[in-house]
N, C-alpha and C positions, 0 to 999 in steps of 0.2 A: 313427667315423661309419659306419653301415651303408649299403652300396650297395643302393639300392632294387631293382636288377636282380639282386641276388644271391639265390640260393635260400634259403628259410628253413632254419634249423638243424633237423637231424633230430629234435632233442628238443623242438622247439616244440609248444605245445599248439594244436590246431586247434579253433576255435570253431564249433560246429554251429548252423545256423539253427533257430529254434524250430519244432517240428512243428505243422503246421496242423491245427486241429481241425475236424471235419465236424459242423456243427450239424444239428439236426432240420429246421430250415427249409431248409437247403441240400439235404438229401436229398429233402425234399418238393418243392422247386422242380425238381430234376432229374427226379423222377417225373412231375410235371405237364408238363414240356417233352416228355418221351418220349411221354406219352399224347397230347399235342397233335399231335405228328408222326404218330402212328399214326392219329388221327382224320382228319387232313388227307389222308393217303395213302388212307384208306378213301373219303373224299369224292371224291377224284380218280378212284379206281377205279369208284365207283358212278355218277358223273356222266358220265364220258367213256369209259374203257376198257371198262367193262361194257356201255355202250350200243353200242359198236362191235361187241363180240362178239355180243350178242343180236340186233342189227340184221342182221348177216351171217347168223346162223342163221335168222332170220325170213325173209329173202329166199330162202334155200335151201328152206325149208319151203313158201313161196308158190309157187316154181317147180315143186316136186314136186306140190303140190296142183293147180296149173293143169293139169298133164298128167293127173293122176288124174281130174279132172272131165271131161276129154275122153274118157278111157277108159271111165268109168262111163256117159257119155251115149251111147256107141256111135255116135259121129258118122258119118253116112253120106256119100254123095257130096256134094262141095262144091256150094254154091249161090252164085249171083252176089251179091257184096256191093253195098251202096249202094241197095238197093231197099227198099220199104216192106213190112215183114213182118207188118203188122197189130198187133193187140192183144198186148202182151207177156205171156208166161206168168208165173205167180207162182211164185217159188221156195218150196218147202215149208219150214215152220219147222224149226229145228234145236234139238236139246237143248243144254243148257248145256255149254260146253267143246268141242263138236263143230265142227270147221271145215267151212264149207259154201261159201265163196267167197273170191275174191281181190280186193283193192282196189288199183287203179292210179291214181296221181295224178302226171302228168308235171311239174306245178309243184314237186313234192317231190323231183324227180330223175329222170333218164332211166332209172335202174335200179330205181325205187321199186316195190315190190310187197309187200303185207302180207296175211296170211290174215285172214279174217273168221270169227269163231266165235260160237256161240250164247251169250247171257248176258253180263253185265258183272261177273261175280265176279272179284275181283283174282287169286285163286290159280289158278283154272281158265283164265282168259282174258287179262285185261289185263296181268298180271305176266309172262306168257309172251311178250309182244311182239305179240300179236294185237290186232286191232280187235274190240271186243265189241258184239254186237247187243242193243239194249234189247228184252227179251221183250214189253213192252207195245206195241211199235210194229210196223208192217207189214214184210213181207218185200219184196225186190226184185221189181218188176213189179206189185205191188198198188197200188191207189189209196190214197193217204194218205201217211204219213210213215215212211220207212225210216231209223231212227236208230241210229248206232253211236258208240262211245266209244273213246278211245285216250289213252295217256300222252303228255304233251308233253315230259317229262323222265324219265329212268331207264327201265329195262326196254325198251330199244330205241327209246324215244321215237318211235313211229310218226307222231304228229301234231305233231312238233317245229316244223314250218314252217307250221302252220295259219294264222298271222297274215299270211303272205306271199301268200295266195291273191288272185287278181285276177278281176274280173268276166269271165266267158267261159271261165275255166279248166274243165277237164273232170275228172270223177271217173268211172272205169270200174269196174264191178263184174262180175266173171265168176263165174257159178255153172254148175251142170250144165245149166241151161235156156238159157244164152246169155250174151251181153255186153250189159250195160245201160249206156248213156251218160247221165250226168247233167251238167248245165251249172251252174257255180257262179253264185249270185246275189249273196249278201251275207254279211257277218259281223255278229254281235250279241254283246254282252257282258251277262251276266245274273248274278244271285245264284244260289248253289247250290240255293236253295229254289224257283226259278222253273222248275218241271217242265213248265210250259205249252209249252216248246219241243219236247216230245215228243208233243204232240197231233197228230191227223191233219193239221190245218192249224195250224202253230205259232202260239200266241197268238191264235187265232181260232176258238174252239170253236163259235160259232154258225154258221159256214159249213162245218164239217167234213162235214156230211151232204150238202152240195151240190157241193163241190169235186170235180173229176175229176183234179186234179193228182197226179202220182206224184213224191214228194219224197224227198230224201236230206238227213239232218242229221248233221253231225259235231260231237261235243262233246269238249272237253278243259278242263284247268284253266288259269286265268289269274290273275295273270301267271305267267311261268315260275318254278318252284320255290315256288309258292304255290297254295293251294286256296281263296283268298279269293273268287274268282268263277269263272265259266265263259265260255269263248269258244266261240261257236256258228257253224258254217259251213253255209249252206243251198244246196241245188241242186235242180234240177227235171229229171226224165227228159225227154230230147229225142229219144232213139232207142234201139232195141235190135236185136240181130241174133243168129241162132242160131249155135252154135259152128261149124256146117258152113260158115258164111260167112266164117270166119276172124276174127282179131282186128281191131278198129278200127285204122285206119292209124297213129294216134298211138302205139299200144303194140305194133305188130306185131313190132318188133325184140326187145323184152324178152320177149314171149310165145314167140317163136321160139327164144330162148336156152334155154328150158326143155326 
């Protein structure tokens, strides 16, 4: 009787396990899994890491632009802040893709600053992380509606937190002419075809010729990761001050960092 613990005889034949065959479906399945991982990694990059990179670059550009606006304006002796500076000057229209101002929204973060450029072309403006000015609308300081667009996701997502705005929040727009302070009024959700939000008085064409309000309108896609509708944020100009008066108190620190 053979001892089960005894080594097999040197002449014993070793039986090999049958070789596993790779089927076409198996190869296809592995390829699909690999492609799925690649797509997932791309989405993670596009939605998160890329936003972080672009957002950081956008803030740096905005800071540089802020200083450039001061230099171009040739700011003279400081004037006392907090006074009434009269009728605000109108910022000249800018060509598509040209940065002409900086947007500050404290609700979006204490370090939030985004360049504003002419036009809403995705390649020249929106996909660079800037906020884009609708050419058909007014410029800062003018009576009527100053409307700008920005991505809510991807490309830096400058309007990512637009739905978090609260009544009384401020939008600050800096141009070579000065700082314009707008106070947030309300949000509205509309279909992409409802371009009435860009009228001089949004959704009220009959009073456009009589209204003296100076408005700001921010537009973005809604809900996030979809273009099914638009989310609209409205504000009204409540004050302005020349660059020589310094930045409004709420954004003094971030402007000073530039």
